[in-house]
C-alpha positions in Angstrom: 0.0 0.0 0.0 2.8 2.4 -1.0 0.3 4.9 -2.4 -1.4 5.4 1.0 1.9 5.5 2.8 3.2 8.2 0.4 -0.1 10.1 0.8 0.3 10.1 4.6 4.0 11.2 4.2 2.8 14.1 2.0 0.2 15.1 4.5 2.7 15.2 7.3 5.2 17.1 5.1 2.6 19.8 4.5 2.2 20.3 8.3 5.9 19.7 9.2 6.8 23.4 9.4 3.3 24.8 9.8 3.7 25.4 13.5 6.3 28.1 12.7 3.8 30.3 10.8 0.3 29.2 12.0 -0.4 30.8 15.4 -3.5 28.6 16.0 -2.7 25.2 17.2 -6.3 24.2 17.0 -6.4 25.0 13.3 -3.4 22.7 12.9 -5.0 19.9 14.8 -8.3 20.2 13.0 -6.6 20.7 9.6 -4.6 17.5 10.0 -7.7 15.5 11.1 -9.5 16.8 8.0 -6.6 15.6 5.8 -6.6 12.2 7.5 -10.4 12.0 7.0 -9.7 12.3 3.2 -7.1 9.6 3.3 -9.4 7.2 5.2 -12.2 7.9 2.8 -10.0 7.0 -0.2 -8.8 3.7 1.5 -12.3 2.9 2.6 -13.6 3.3 -0.9 -10.8 1.2 -2.3 -10.7 -1.6 0.2 -14.0 -1.7 2.2 -16.6 -0.9 -0.4 -18.3 -4.4 -0.1 -19.0 -3.7 3.6 -19.8 0.0 3.3 -23.5 -0.4 3.5 -23.4 -2.7 6.6 -20.6 -1.3 8.6 -19.6 2.2 9.8 -16.2 3.6 10.4 -16.3 5.7 13.5 -13.5 8.0 14.9 -13.3 8.2 18.7 -11.1 9.9 21.3 -9.0 12.8 20.1 -9.5 11.9 16.4 -13.2 11.8 17.1 -13.0 15.4 18.3 -11.3 16.2 15.0 -7.9 16.8 16.7 -4.7 15.0 15.5 -1.0 15.7 15.8 1.6 14.5 13.3 2.2 11.2 15.0 -0.9 10.8 17.1 -2.8 7.5 17.4 -5.8 7.1 15.1 -8.5 5.5 17.3 -11.2 3.9 15.2 -14.2 1.7 15.8 -15.8 -0.5 13.1 -19.5 -0.8 13.9 -21.5 -3.3 11.8 -25.3 -3.2 11.7 -25.7 -6.9 11.4 -24.0 -10.2 10.4 -21.3 -9.8 7.8 -20.8 -12.1 4.8 -17.4 -13.6 4.4 -16.4 -11.2 1.5 -17.4 -8.2 3.7 -15.2 -9.5 6.6 -12.4 -9.9 4.1 -12.9 -6.4 2.8 -12.7 -4.9 6.3 -9.6 -7.0 7.0 -8.0 -5.5 3.8 -9.0 -2.1 5.0 -7.4 -2.5 8.4 -4.2 -4.0 6.9 -4.0 -1.0 4.5 -4.2 1.3 7.5 -1.3 -0.4 9.1 0.6 -0.2 5.9 0.5 3.6 6.0 2.9 3.5 9.0 0.4 5.4 11.2 -0.2 4.1 14.8 -3.7 2.7 14.5 -6.1 1.5 17.3 -9.0 -0.4 15.9 -11.9 -1.9 17.8 -14.6 -4.0 16.1 -18.1 -4.7 17.6 -21.8 -4.3 17.1 -23.4 -1.2 18.9 -24.6 -3.5 21.7 -21.2 -5.1 22.3 -19.5 -1.7 22.4 -22.1 -0.3 24.8 -21.6 -3.3 27.1 -17.9 -2.3 27.4 -18.8 1.1 28.9 -19.6 -0.4 32.3 -16.3 -2.3 32.4 -14.0 0.3 30.9 -14.7 4.0 31.6 -12.1 4.9 29.0 -14.4 3.3 26.3 -17.3 5.4 27.6 -15.1 8.5 27.4 -14.0 7.7 23.9 -17.6 7.3 22.8 -18.4 10.8 24.0 -16.3 12.1 21.1 -17.5 9.5 18.5 -17.8 10.9 15.0 -18.9 9.1 11.8 -16.1 9.0 9.2 -17.5 6.6 6.6 -20.4 4.3 6.1 -24.2 4.6 6.0 -24.5 5.8 9.6 -27.0 3.2 10.9 -24.5 1.5 13.2 -23.2 4.9 14.4 -26.7 6.2 15.2 -27.5 3.0 17.1 -24.2 3.4 19.1 -25.0 7.0 19.9 -28.5 6.0 21.2 -27.1 3.3 23.4 -24.3 5.6 24.6 -26.8 8.4 25.6 -29.0 5.9 27.4 -26.0 4.5 29.3 -24.9 8.0 30.2 -28.3 9.0 31.5 -28.0 6.3 34.1 -24.2 6.4 34.8 -23.0 9.9 34.2 -22.3 10.5 37.9 -20.1 7.4 38.1 -18.2 8.5 35.0 -17.7 12.0 36.4 -16.2 10.5 39.6 -14.0 8.1 37.5 -12.7 11.0 35.4 -11.9 13.1 38.5 -10.0 10.2 40.0 -8.1 9.7 36.8 -7.3 13.4 36.6 -6.0 13.5 40.2 -3.9 10.3 39.6 -2.3 12.0 36.6 -1.6 15.2 38.6 0.0 13.1 41.4 2.2 11.4 38.8 3.2 14.9 37.6 4.2 15.9 41.1 1.1 18.0 41.4 2.6 20.9 39.5 2.2 22.6 36.1 5.6 24.2 36.6 8.1 21.4 36.1 11.0 22.6 33.9 10.7 19.8 31.3 6.9 19.3 31.0 4.9 16.9 28.9 2.5 19.2 26.9 -0.1 16.5 26.7 -0.1 14.7 30.0 1.5 17.1 32.5 -0.7 19.1 34.9 -1.8 22.1 32.9 -1.5 20.1 29.7 -3.9 19.2 26.9 -5.3 16.3 28.9 -6.6 18.7 31.5 -8.5 20.7 28.9 -10.0 17.6 27.5 -11.0 16.4 30.9 -12.7 19.8 31.6 -14.6 19.4 28.4 -15.8 15.9 29.3 -16.8 16.9 32.8 -18.7 19.9 31.4 -20.6 17.6 29.0 -21.4 15.0 31.6 -22.4 17.2 34.5 -25.9 18.2 33.2 -26.7 14.4 33.1 -25.3 13.8 36.6 -27.0 16.5 38.7 -29.4 19.4 38.7 -27.9 22.9 38.7 -24.3 21.6 37.9 -21.2 23.9 38.1 -20.4 25.4 34.8 -17.3 27.0 33.3 -17.5 30.8 33.4 -17.3 32.5 30.0 -13.8 33.9 30.8 -12.6 30.5 32.0 -13.9 28.9 28.7 -12.1 31.5 26.6 -8.9 31.2 28.5 -8.9 27.4 28.2 -9.5 27.6 24.4 -6.6 30.1 24.0 -4.2 28.1 26.1 -5.3 24.8 24.4 -4.5 26.3 21.0 -1.0 27.4 22.2 -0.3 23.9 23.5 -1.5 22.2 20.3 1.0 24.4 18.4 3.8 23.3 20.8 2.8 19.7 20.3 3.0 20.0 16.6 6.5 21.6 17.0 7.7 18.7 19.2 6.4 16.0 16.8 7.9 17.8 13.9 11.3 18.2 15.6 11.4 14.7 17.1 9.9 13.0 14.0 7.9 10.8 16.4 5.1 11.0 19.0 7.2 12.6 21.8 5.3 15.3 23.8 8.0 16.2 26.3 9.3 19.7 26.1 13.0 19.0 27.0 15.5 21.8 27.3 17.0 21.3 23.8 13.6 21.6 22.2 12.7 24.6 24.3 15.7 26.5 22.9 14.9 25.4 19.3 11.3 26.4 19.5 12.1 29.7 21.2 14.6 30.7 18.5 11.8 30.1 15.9 9.0 31.9 17.7 10.6 34.5 19.9 13.8 35.6 18.1 13.3 39.3 18.9 12.3 39.0 22.5 13.6 41.6 24.9 14.7 38.9 27.3 16.4 35.7 26.2 14.2 33.9 23.6 13.9 30.7 25.7 12.9 32.7 28.8 10.2 34.5 26.8 9.0 31.3 25.3 8.8 29.3 28.5 7.2 32.2 30.3 4.5 32.1 27.6 4.2 28.3 28.0 4.0 28.4 31.8 1.4 31.3 31.7 -0.9 29.0 29.7 -0.2 25.8 31.6 -0.7 27.5 34.9 -3.9 29.0 33.7 -5.2 25.6 32.6 -4.1 24.0 35.9 -5.8 26.7 38.0 -9.1 26.7 36.1 -9.4 23.0 35.9 -8.4 22.3 39.6 -10.9 24.9 40.8 -13.6 23.6 38.5 -13.0 20.1 39.8 -13.1 21.3 43.4 -16.4 23.0 42.7 -17.7 19.8 41.1 -16.7 17.6 44.1 -18.4 19.9 46.5 -21.5 19.8 44.4 -21.4 16.0 44.3 -20.9 15.8 48.1 -24.3 17.5 48.8 -23.7 18.7 52.4 -26.4 17.4 54.7 -26.4 20.6 56.9 -27.5 24.0 55.7 -25.0 26.8 55.3 -24.4 28.7 58.5 -22.8 32.1 59.2 -19.3 32.9 60.3 -19.2 36.6 60.7 -19.6 38.1 57.2 -19.0 34.7 55.6 -20.9 31.5 55.1 -19.8 28.0 56.0 -20.9 25.5 53.3 -19.9 21.9 54.0 -17.4 23.1 56.5 -15.7 25.4 54.0 -15.6 29.2 53.9 -17.8 30.7 51.2 -18.6 34.2 50.1 -22.0 35.7 51.2 -23.1 36.0 47.6 -21.6 35.8 44.1 -20.9 39.5 43.8 -19.4 40.1 47.2 -15.9 40.8 45.9 -17.0 43.2 43.2 -18.9 45.1 45.9 -15.7 45.4 48.0 -12.4 43.9 46.7 -10.9 44.2 50.2 -13.0 41.1 51.0 -10.7 39.0 48.9 -7.7 39.3 51.3 -10.1 39.3 54.2 -11.4 35.9 53.0 -7.9 34.4 53.0 -7.1 35.9 56.4 -10.3 34.4 57.9 -9.4 31.0 56.4 -6.0 31.2 58.1 -7.5 32.4 61.4 -9.9 29.5 61.6 -7.8 26.8 59.7 -10.6 26.5 57.1 -10.5 25.5 53.5 -12.3 27.8 51.0 -15.2 26.7 49.0 -14.4 25.9 45.3 -17.0 28.2 43.8 -15.8 31.0 46.0 -12.2 30.5 44.9 -13.4 30.7 41.2 -15.2 34.0 42.0 -12.0 35.3 43.6 -10.0 34.4 40.5 -12.6 36.2 38.4 -12.3 39.4 40.5 -8.6 39.4 41.5 -7.8 42.1 39.0 -9.8 44.5 41.1 -6.9 44.6 43.6 -4.9 47.6 42.5 -2.2 49.9 43.9 -4.7 51.6 46.3 -5.6 48.3 48.0 -2.0 47.1 48.0 -1.0 50.0 50.3 -4.2 49.9 52.3 -3.1 49.1 56.0 -6.1 46.8 56.4 -5.0 44.7 53.5 -1.3 44.6 54.4 -2.1 43.7 58.0 -4.5 40.9 56.9 -1.7 39.5 54.7 0.8 39.6 57.5 -1.7 37.9 59.7 -1.6 35.0 57.3 2.2 34.8 57.4 2.2 34.8 61.2 0.3 31.5 61.3 2.9 28.9 59.9 0.4 26.0 60.3 -2.2 27.6 58.0 -0.1 29.9 55.8 1.1 27.4 53.1 -2.4 26.2 52.1 -3.7 29.7 52.2 -0.8 31.2 50.1 -1.1 28.4 47.6 -4.8 29.3 47.2 -3.9 32.9 46.8 -1.4 32.0 44.1 -3.8 29.8 42.3 -6.4 32.5 42.1 -3.8 35.2 41.1 -4.2 37.2 44.3 -0.7 36.7 45.6 1.0 38.5 42.8 -1.6 41.3 43.1 -0.7 41.8 46.8 3.1 41.2 46.3 3.7 42.6 42.8 7.4 42.0 43.3 6.6 38.3 43.0 4.9 38.7 39.6 8.1 38.6 37.5 9.0 35.3 39.1 5.7 33.7 38.0 6.5 31.2 35.2 10.2 32.2 35.1 12.2 29.2 34.1 15.4 27.8 35.6 17.2 26.1 32.7 19.1 23.4 34.4 18.5 19.9 35.8 19.1 20.9 39.4 16.0 23.1 39.7 13.0 21.0 38.8 10.5 24.0 39.0 10.0 27.5 37.9 11.0 30.3 40.3 7.5 30.9 41.7 6.8 27.2 42.2 10.2 26.7 43.9 9.5 29.7 46.2 6.1 28.5 47.3 7.5 25.0 48.0 10.3 26.6 50.0 7.7 28.6 52.0 5.9 25.3 52.6 9.0 23.7 53.9 9.9 26.6 56.2 6.4 26.7 57.6 6.4 23.0 58.3 9.6 23.3 60.3 8.2 26.2 62.3 5.0 24.2 63.0 7.0 21.2 64.1 5.7 18.9 61.3 6.7 16.4 60.0 9.9 14.9 61.5 12.7 17.5 61.5 14.8 17.1 58.3 18.0 18.1 60.1 19.3 17.8 63.7 19.1 21.4 64.8 15.7 22.3 63.3 13.7 22.3 66.6 16.4 24.4 68.3 16.5 26.9 65.3 12.7 27.0 65.0 12.5 28.0 68.7 14.8 31.0 67.9 12.5 32.4 65.2 10.3 35.1 66.7 9.1 36.6 63.4 7.6 33.8 61.3 6.3 36.3 58.8 9.9 37.4 58.0 11.1 33.8 57.5 8.2 32.9 55.3 8.5 36.2 53.3 12.2 35.4 52.8 11.3 32.0 51.5 8.8 33.5 49.1 11.2 36.2 47.8 14.7 34.7 48.1 14.9 34.0 44.3 12.9 36.8 42.8 16.1 38.5 41.7 16.5 35.6 39.1 13.8 37.3 37.0 16.1 40.3 36.7 19.1 38.9 34.9 22.3 40.8 34.6 23.1 41.2 38.3 23.7 38.8 41.3 20.2 37.6 42.0 20.8 37.7 45.7 21.7 41.4 45.7 18.8 42.3 43.4 16.4 40.2 45.5 17.5 41.9 48.7 16.5 45.3 47.2 13.2 44.0 46.0 12.5 42.3 49.3 13.3 45.6 51.2 10.8 47.5 48.9 8.1 44.9 49.6 8.7 45.0 53.3 8.4 48.8 53.4 5.0 48.7 51.6 3.7 45.9 53.9 4.6 48.1 56.9 7.1 45.7 58.6 9.1 47.2 61.4 12.6 48.5 60.4 14.3 45.7 62.2 12.2 43.1 60.3 12.9 44.9 57.0 16.6 44.7 57.6 16.4 41.0 58.6 14.3 40.2 55.5 16.7 42.0 53.2 19.7 40.3 54.9 18.2 36.8 54.5 17.5 37.3 50.8 21.0 38.8 50.2 22.8 35.9 52.0 20.4 33.0 51.5 23.2 31.0 49.9 25.9 31.8 52.5 25.4 28.8 54.7 25.0 26.2 51.9 28.1 27.6 50.2 30.1 27.4 53.4 28.9 23.8 54.0 29.9 22.9 50.4 33.2 24.6 50.1 34.7 25.5 53.5 36.3 23.3 56.2 34.3 23.4 59.4 37.4 22.2 61.2 39.2 25.5 60.2 38.6 28.2 62.9 39.3 31.0 60.5 36.7 29.8 58.0 34.1 29.5 60.8 35.0 32.9 62.2 34.5 34.4 58.7 30.9 33.1 58.4 30.1 34.0 62.1 31.2 37.6 61.4 28.8 37.7 58.5 25.9 36.3 60.5 26.4 38.5 63.5 24.2 36.8 66.1 22.6 33.4 66.9 19.1 34.7 66.1 20.0 35.4 62.5 21.7 32.0 62.3 18.4 30.3 63.2 16.6 32.1 60.4 19.4 31.4 57.9 19.7 27.7 58.8 15.9 27.1 58.3 15.8 29.1 55.1 18.8 27.2 53.7 17.1 23.8 54.4 13.8 25.0 53.0 15.6 26.3 49.8 17.4 23.0 49.2 14.4 20.8 49.9 12.2 22.8 47.5 14.6 22.4 44.6 13.5 18.9 43.7 12.5 15.6 45.4 16.1 14.4 45.0 18.0 17.5 46.1 17.9 16.9 49.9 20.1 14.0 51.1 21.3 12.9 54.6 24.8 14.0 53.6 23.7 17.6 52.9 21.8 17.5 56.2 25.0 16.4 58.0 27.1 19.2 56.3 24.6 21.9 57.2 24.4 20.6 60.8 28.2 20.8 61.0 28.2 24.3 59.7 25.4 25.4 62.0 27.0 23.9 65.1 30.4 25.4 64.3 29.1 28.9 63.7 26.7 28.9 66.6 29.6 28.0 69.0 31.6 30.8 67.5 28.7 33.3 67.9 28.1 32.3 71.5 31.8 33.2 72.1 32.4 30.3 74.3 36.1 30.1 75.1 36.0 26.3 75.1 33.8 26.1 72.0 36.4 24.2 70.0 37.1 21.7 72.7 33.4 21.3 73.5 32.7 20.4 69.8 35.6 18.0 69.8 34.5 16.3 73.1 30.9 15.9 71.8 32.2 14.4 68.6 34.4 11.9 70.6 31.5 10.9 72.8 29.0 10.5 70.0 31.3 8.5 67.7 32.4 6.3 70.6 28.8 5.5 71.4 27.9 4.8 67.8 31.0 2.6 67.3 29.9 0.0 69.8 33.5 -0.4 71.0 34.4 -0.6 74.7 35.9 2.6 76.1 39.5 1.4 76.1 39.4 0.2 72.5 37.5 3.4 71.3 40.0 5.6 73.1 43.0 3.8 71.5 41.4 4.2 68.1 40.5 7.9 68.6 44.1 8.6 69.5 44.9 7.9 65.9 42.7 10.7 64.6 43.7 14.4 64.4 41.1 16.8 65.8 40.4 18.2 62.4 39.6 14.8 61.0 37.2 14.1 63.9 35.4 17.3 63.2 35.3 16.9 59.4 33.7 13.4 59.5 30.1 13.0 60.5 29.8 11.0 63.7 28.4 7.9 62.0 31.3 7.9 59.5 33.8 8.5 62.2 32.3 5.6 64.2 32.9 3.1 61.4 36.4 4.4 60.8 37.0 3.8 64.5 35.9 0.2 64.1 38.3 -0.3 61.1 41.2 1.2 63.1 40.4 -0.9 66.2 40.3 -4.1 64.1 44.1 -4.0 64.1 44.4 -4.5 60.3 47.0 -2.4 58.5 44.7 -2.1 55.5 40.9 -2.4 55.3 38.3 -1.7 52.7 34.6 -1.7 53.4 31.4 -0.6 51.7 28.5 0.1 54.1 24.8 0.6 53.3 23.2 2.7 56.1 19.5 2.2 55.9 18.8 4.7 58.7 20.3 7.5 56.7 19.6 6.0 53.3 23.2 6.3 52.1 26.1 4.1 51.0 29.6 4.9 52.2 32.9 3.3 51.1 35.9 3.3 53.5 39.6 2.7 52.7 42.3 2.4 55.4 45.8 1.8 53.9 49.4 2.8 53.9 49.5 6.1 52.0 51.0 6.2 48.6 50.7 8.6 45.6 47.5 7.9 43.6 45.8 5.9 46.3 42.8 8.2 46.5 42.5 8.2 42.7 42.6 4.4 42.5 39.8 4.1 45.0 37.7 6.6 43.2 38.4 4.8 39.9 37.0 1.6 41.4 33.8 3.3 42.4 33.4 4.8 39.0 34.0 1.4 37.3 31.2 0.0 39.5 28.9 2.6 37.9 28.6 4.7 41.0 28.9 8.5 41.4 30.6 10.2 44.4 28.7 12.8 46.4 31.5 13.6 48.8 35.0 12.3 49.6 37.4 12.9 52.5 41.1 12.1 52.2 42.5 12.1 55.7 45.8 11.0 57.4 45.9 9.2 60.7 48.6 10.0 63.3 50.6 7.0 62.2 50.7 8.2 58.6 48.1 5.8 57.2 45.5 7.2 54.8 41.8 7.1 55.6 39.6 7.8 52.5 35.9 8.0 53.0 33.5 8.2 49.9 29.8 9.0 50.2 28.2 7.7 47.1 25.5 9.4 45.0 22.9 6.8 45.8 20.6 5.5 48.5 21.3 2.5 50.7 22.6 -0.3 48.5 21.7 -4.0 48.8 24.3 -6.5 50.1 24.9 -7.7 46.6 25.5 -4.1 45.3 27.9 -3.4 48.2 29.8 -6.5 47.2 29.9 -5.4 43.6 31.3 -2.0 44.5 33.8 -3.6 46.9 35.1 -5.9 44.1 35.5 -3.0 41.7 37.5 -1.0 44.3 39.8 -4.0 45.1 40.4 -4.5 41.4 41.4 -0.8 40.9 43.6 -0.8 44.0 45.4 -3.9 42.9 46.1 -2.6 39.4 49.6 -1.2 38.7 48.2 1.2 36.1 45.0 3.3 35.8 42.0 1.2 34.6 39.8 2.7 31.9 36.8 4.7 33.2 33.3 4.5 31.8 32.3 7.1 29.3 29.4 9.5 29.8 27.2 10.2 26.9 26.7 13.9 27.2 23.2 15.4 26.7 22.5 18.9 25.4 22.8 20.7 28.7 26.0 19.0 29.6 27.6 20.1 26.3 26.6 23.7 27.2 28.3 23.5 30.6 31.4 25.6 30.8 34.5 24.2 32.6 35.8 26.6 35.3 38.8 25.9 37.5 40.1 28.3 40.1 41.8 28.5 43.6 39.2 29.5 46.1 41.5 29.7 49.2 45.0 28.9 50.2 46.6 28.2 53.5 50.3 27.7 53.6 51.2 25.3 50.8 47.6 23.9 50.7 45.1 25.3 48.2 41.5 24.6 47.6 41.0 23.9 44.0 37.4 24.3 42.8 36.2 22.7 39.5 32.9 23.3 37.9 32.1 21.0 35.0 29.4 18.8 33.4 28.6 15.9 35.8 30.2 12.8 34.4 30.6 9.3 35.8 34.2 9.0 37.0 34.9 12.7 36.9 36.2 12.9 40.5 38.4 9.9 39.8 39.8 11.5 36.6 40.5 14.8 38.4 42.1 13.0 41.3 44.3 11.0 38.9 45.3 14.2 37.2 46.2 15.9 40.5 48.2 12.9 41.7 50.1 12.6 38.4 51.0 16.3 38.7 52.8 15.6 41.9 50.2 17.0 44.2 48.5 15.2 47.2 44.8 15.3 48.0 43.9 16.2 51.6 40.2 16.5 51.1 37.6 16.4 48.3 34.0 17.4 47.9 31.5 16.9 45.1 28.2 18.8 45.0 25.9 18.0 42.1 23.5 20.5 40.5 21.6 18.6 38.0 23.8 18.4 34.9 26.6 20.4 36.6 29.0 19.3 39.4 31.2 21.4 41.7 34.2 19.4 42.7 36.6 20.8 45.3 40.0 19.5 46.4 42.3 20.6 49.2 45.7 19.8 47.6 49.3 20.4 48.5 52.6 19.6 46.6 53.7 16.1 47.4 56.7 15.4 45.1 59.7 17.6 44.4 59.0 17.5 40.7 55.3 18.7 41.1 53.8 20.9 38.5 53.5 24.6 39.3 50.1 25.8 40.3 49.2 27.4 36.9 50.2 24.2 35.0 48.2 22.1 37.5 45.1 24.2 36.9 45.5 23.8 33.1 45.8 20.0 33.4 42.7 19.8 35.6 40.8 22.0 33.2 41.6 19.6 30.4 40.6 16.6 32.4 37.3 18.1 33.4 36.1 18.5 29.9 33.6 15.9 28.5 35.7 13.0 27.3 38.8 14.4 28.9 41.5 12.1 30.2 43.9 12.2 33.2 
């Protein structure tokens, strides 16, 4: 059937570049469906003519709606009106085979109207598909019978189907992390994608059959959905055209390509302008559909008690509701008052009321933003950490938050184009606020050791939550350090909200220095008194440290589900503990930290006091302070075992981490060999410590970039490390296949600090399996010894740091070392 295949190829070719010039994605979808109709008519006439009078060809699903993309499925039902003769069956078989021969992805279902209708009760997807049924070819009798049976079934079961579609919708949202603001979204299936628009259409069609006086889409909501849907259809055509297959994921590389085609003259970077346009539409769809679904669920629940009054408000089904539909148009100040009331009484807001709020949010202008009653109501919400997150999410969903805090508006839909940040700036900020509020409220279990202590030191929860909301707003103003820009923006917002001068200063300071503690934990040595004193000088007092510690944790945990690890918690705890002791100016602070570390590690080691003390005597104080107590405890057990050399890989289920330990006579390249073994086992390294014991032996500790491994996986890693350590020459490392973002990552190498002959060499590069091993080998071959190493991964980028000092008389000079490390850090580089 080469003719039909060529015909489909020609159809696709006509639409291949249409997305560049046709602004209406709906026109593209309908136009392609119309062309495919013509192709099917031709094949039907040629192959199925003997059956044309006794069987109908019916399009269902997306194709039934008259919507197709370049590589979409064609869902078809063959609906006979009676028994078929053999020649008619053969004709239909030839027709179906001809469809497959076109190369299109075909879904065909055969059955009499009664058979197909029986499937509705067993498969709600079949019932949904039938909602969009459309006759493509045939006499129409089978199609008419199917429609009658469908309508009869829906009259009886519409309510069940509504609930099934809502459950399906929520399951899909959950799979998409309940956000429309993920940085590499699926334009079809993500929250805020085309599926959401389709679901809203199905629900709107079913509701009049399911209940009296059903919720309906407001005219503005309907128009916004249509416009956003058309934009997404255009994006879907672009993705299919660029990928040459049915791939609906808007990955970073495709974002840049589409942006260059559609936004070449944008004032901001084309990709920023494009993704802002995308997120504006996706967010709009997500908000409209989620509020519509909430309204439907409340209507289906049919509260048994009548609405009662709560001051100026109504309580309907236990939820706060407006007194009447036009309450906010009468007095827009009621909008913020509604959210403050919800926070005061820990109440959810009724879905219909939230939809009314969204309709009227534009009534909040400059006069209301500066109204003391409005600003005080907003601050009242922020001072209730237990209620604030849900209320602020609702304010964001309805568009109110950006009306009250206009400084937040540029961050809405602002993309972060890396694989470290999973969300847009506004989504990340609200998640950070949620994390901060949870720590203040004492739920759930504290993510780090000093959270309860720090939370007790926070006396202005509104300042902490505002800092979480605004800490990254400067990113929407490229060209300057986002922390400095953000601090000025936060100060302006604080002044308008009427915060006390001390609170304004604290808010601006937190935004300006929100990265200080994490950068110290990443790059500094907490066992170095000078480094600790430097951060303590910046912080100034223990109160500020409490705010900064909680903001840092909230920021990291809100980056993505994978960003927070037990290792990062340990690093931040170490930094907090060291700086707090410095700020409290205890003369014995250093010794107190050391004594606590000794007691904790001894207890965790399980050794008797005498054995533990003998083992501890082998450790320098700096080593004891650098290693987390659980790592130090296992190192004590290795030393106490009496072996000169020991190698172990431990899976710690309690901390969900895997750590490798090497105790051996020190020699050039030892650290690099161990790291090579880990890389050859297919494992990444999150952190590494190269320590020397008092007797001169090396203790290398590697925290792997994975959760707790199984016993078999630990054995595999151990075997690979032994093989590498036994080899007289470097073993080949696995190659990383770079993706588009990795290829764009610039290699940077510089000396961050120096102390005597020791320098801290910092390397930023694309994250590659075995990179730490490659760099360690390069440093060792250059005649330098590694005293400490860190690796901090940011999606496709990694920040590796090494404390190194000359080890051989013939070592390379510093500049030559840096150049060699730079070469090794490149993708495909070699030691």
